[in-house]
N, C-alpha and C positions, 0 to 999 in steps of 0.2 A: 461767482457762479455765472453771472451774465457774460463776463468776458469769455469763460470757457464755452458757453453755448454759442456765442457769436463766432468765435474763432474756429471752433470745430465745424459748425454748420457751413461757414464760408469755404473752408478747405474741402469739405465733403461735396458741396455743391459744384465746385469747379471740377473735382475729380470725377464725380458721377456724370457730369455733362460731357466731359472729354471721353470717358470710357464708352458711353453710349454712342456718341457721334462717331467715334473712331472704331467701334466694334472691337475693342481691345479686351480680349479674354485669354488668359494664359493657357487654359486647357486646349483651346483651339490652336494656339501656337505650338504646343507640345504634340498634339494629335496630328497636325498637318505635316509634321516632319516625317511621320511613318505612313500616313494615309495618302497624302497628295505629293509627297516629296518636295514640299514647299517650305522653305526656311525663312521667308520674309518676316512673319510675325514672331518667330523665335528670335531672329536677329533683332527685331524691335525691342524685345525684352532686355537685350543686352545694351541697346541704346539707352534705355532707362537707367540701367545699372551704371553705365559709364558716366552719363551726365550727372546722376545723383552723387556718385563717388567724388567728383570734382567739387561739387557744392558743399557736401557735408564735411569733407576734410578741410575745406577752406573755413567753414564755420567753426569747426573744432579747433583749428590752429589759432583762430582769432579769439577763442574763448567764449563764443556765443552759445555753443552747445558742448556737452561732454558725453563721451561714450562710456557705457558700463563695461565691466570685466567680470563675467560670471562663469567663465570656463565654457567648454564645448560639451553639451549633452549628447555624446556620440550615439549611444544606443537608441535614445528616444528619437533623434533626428533620422536615423536610418529606418527604424520600424515605422515611425509616424509618417515620414515622408513617402514611403512606399504605399502605406494604407491610404494616405491622402490622395495620391495619384490615382488609385483605383476609384476612390470616391468621386473625384472630379468627373471621370468619364460617365459613371452611373448618374450623377446629379445633372449632367449636361452643362456644366460650367464650374469655374473655380469659385473660391469664396467671394471675391469681389464681383465676379460675373453674376452670381445669384442675386446679389444686392441690386446691381443695375438692371438686370433683366426683370426682376420683380417690379422695378419702376416702369417697365415697358408694358406691364399688364400680363406677363406670362405666368399662368397659374402654376405650371410645373416648377418654376423658379421660386414661387412663394412656398411651395411644399418643400423644395430642397433647402431653402433658407431657414425655414422652421426646423427642419431636421439638423441642419448645420449648427444652429444656435443650441438646440437640445443636446446634440452630441458633445459640443464644446463645454456646455454647462455641466453635463454629467461627468465629464473628465476633470474639469477644474474644481467643481464643488460637490459632486454627487457620488454615485455608486462606483464610478470608474476612477475616482480620484486616487485610490491606493495604487492601482495598476499604472496610472499615468505618472504619479510621483516616483514610483519605483523605476520606471524606464528613464525618467529624467535625472535620476540620482547618479547615473553612470556618467561622470564628467572628467574631462582632461583639465589641466590647469590653464593651458593657453586658450584664449578666446579667438585670437586673430591669426591669420596665416602669416602676416608680416611679423607678428610677435614671435612665432615659432622660429621663423627664419632670421630674426634679428635684423630686419631691414626697415627702411622707412616705408610707410604705407603709400607714399607718393610713387614709389617704384611700381606698385601694382596699378595705381590710378593711371599712370602714364602708359604702361604696357597695354592695359585693357582698352583705354581710350583710343590708342593708336590702332590696335587690332580691329576694334569695332568700326573705327573710321574707315579703314581700308576696305572692310567687308561691305560697308554701306555704299561707298563709292563704286565698288565693283558691282553691287546689285543695281544701283541706279543707272549704270552704263549698259546694262543688258537691254536688248531690243524689247520694246513694249508691244504687246498684242493690242489690237484695236478693241476698245470697250464701247458698247452701245451706251449712249447718253441721251436721256430724255430732255426735251426742251425745258429749260429752267422756268419755274413759276415765280421765283423770287429774284430779287436783285440786291446788289451791294452786300452789306454785312449779313443780312438775313439769309442770302443765298449761301454764303460761306459757312455760316453757323449751322443752318438747318437743312441745307439741300445738297451742297457740294460733297462729293465723295472725299473723305480724308485719307491721305496716304498713311500707311502704318508708321512710317518714320516720323512724320509730323505729329501723330498722336503720341508716339513714344517720347518725343522731345517735350511735349506739353506735360505728360505724366511725370517725366523726370524733374521738370521745374517745380511742379506741384509737390513732388516728394521731398525736394529740398526745402521748400517753403514750410512744409509740415513740421519740420524739426523746431525752428524758433517759435512758431505759433503754438505748438504743443508745450514747449519749454516755458512759455509765458504763463501757463496755467499749472506748472509744477510737474508736468509729465515729460520726462526726458527720453523721448523716442520719436520716430517718424511715423509713417503710415503703418497702421496695424488693423486687422479685421477680426481675428479670432477671439481675443480676449474681450473686446468691446461687444461682439455679438453674444458671447456667453453672458456677459454682465447685464445686457439689456433684458434677456429672458429671466435671469436670476433676480434682477431688481423688481421686475413685474410680479414675481412670485413672493419675494421676501420683503420688498420695500426698503432694502438697505441702501441708503444714499451714498455709502462709501464706494459702491460699485460704479457710480456715475463719474466719468472723467471726460477729458477732451476727446478720447477715442470713441466714446459712445455717440457723441454728437457728430463725429466724422462720418460714421457709417449711416446715420440717419440722413446726413447731408448727401451722401452718395445716392441714396434712394431718391431724394428730392431732386437732385441734379439730373439724374437719369430721367425722371418723370417729366421734367421741364424740357429736356432735349427731345424726348420721344413725342411729346405733345406738339412741340414746335416743328418737328420734321414730319409729322403726320404718321409716325410709326407706332403710336400707342394704340393698343387694342387688347381686349381681354381674349386670351387664347387658352383653351383647355385641351391638353393632350389626352391620349387614350389611357386607360387604366394601367396598362403595363408600364408605360412611360412614367406615370405618376408614382407607381410603386418603386421604380428604379430611382426616381428623383428623391423620394423619401429615404430609401436605403443609402443612396449616395450622399445625401446631406448629412445624415448621422455619422456615416463613415468619415466624411471630410472633417466633421467637428472633432471626432476622436483623434484622427490622424494629425490634424493641425495642432491640437493641444499638446499631444505627445511630442511632436516635432519642434514645438516651441514657436510655431508660426506657419502661415500658409504661403501661397505663392507670392503674396505681397510682403508680409513681415519677414519671411526667410528669402523667398525667391527674388525679391527686388531690393529690400532694405538691408538685411544682414549681408547679402552678397555685395552690396555697394560699400559696406564697411570692411569687406574682405574678412568677414568672420568665417571660421570653419563651418559653423552651423549653416550659414546661408548657401555655401557652394556645395556642401555634401547633400543638403536638402534638395537642391536642384537636380542632382544626379538621381536621387531616389524618387522625386516627383516624376521625372521622366520615365524611369523604369516602371513605376506603378501605372502611369498613364498608358504606356505601350503594352503592358501585359493586359490591362483591361480592354484596350482598343482591339487587341488581337482576338480575345475571346468574345467580345460583343459585336465586333464588326468584321474583321478580316477573316476569321474562321468561318463565319456564316457566308461570306462572299465566296470563299473557296468551296464550301459545301454546295452552295447554289450552282456554282460553275460546274462542279463535278456532276451534279444531278442533271444539269442541262446537257452535258456531253453524253451522259449515259442514255438519256432519252433520245 
């Protein structure tokens, strides 16, 4: 148990710290594509995928870790992915984003996080379990894309890594707009860790390395998977209610570590403060959190478990989930932001 606690907390601390300092949130990456026409953060998510794919397949080939083969729950992934995308927008952050923003003192994220845990627990263990299990029962035999095409996974590792590398180089060569910088108050390592603005690609590199490290650390405790947020979140709430120790594993300490790591980063950078949004935002946070919990459970993972981990394994589930995460995010963004902007613009013209 001690090993499980220590290894899970350490990995979570590192991840939470990096996520908070790098402002790495997947919903922002998806939303910026349609709102700001900015693809840097979206590309950063693929940097994580490319780096992680190299590491995990190297670990798999050397026998350090082993991948499961449970088929592709296609219906659950499609339905759950779309619902999760909608929930992210309402909640104001993805599953991981709610954990690290709660560590910054954002009350809305606390509300979204509780809703997320509740929705996931209800789907995995409660009144929505029948519906969730039914959607997840529709499966194909093949789990991985390379399995279906009967090729080596390294073909996809190389292709994705080269494509991402080309796009990163292209992005870095674009002319940079001048950014106002305040005079540093810290020096040396403290300045880099707590004050300096982190580039999205640097953050993505660090997240990718932590995602690789998560596999052997988790495997050492008997859990054969990498980063995961949904099941551990559901398990924490269910454990608090039932006291069932079987629900506690490496993943539960991972998510606790994310919260602690974010808190440390926010305190060190002076960004921690309690912030209470208006009641409408809190309502949306609560609804979005529950929606995310249901969607992620039905999809078999959130933007971390599916969008970064299963995608790095080139599992069908991961890549199809990304498509429907995007669609759900864009639909919700249109109705909550874009349509209101168009209506306001039309009203302004009419006046």
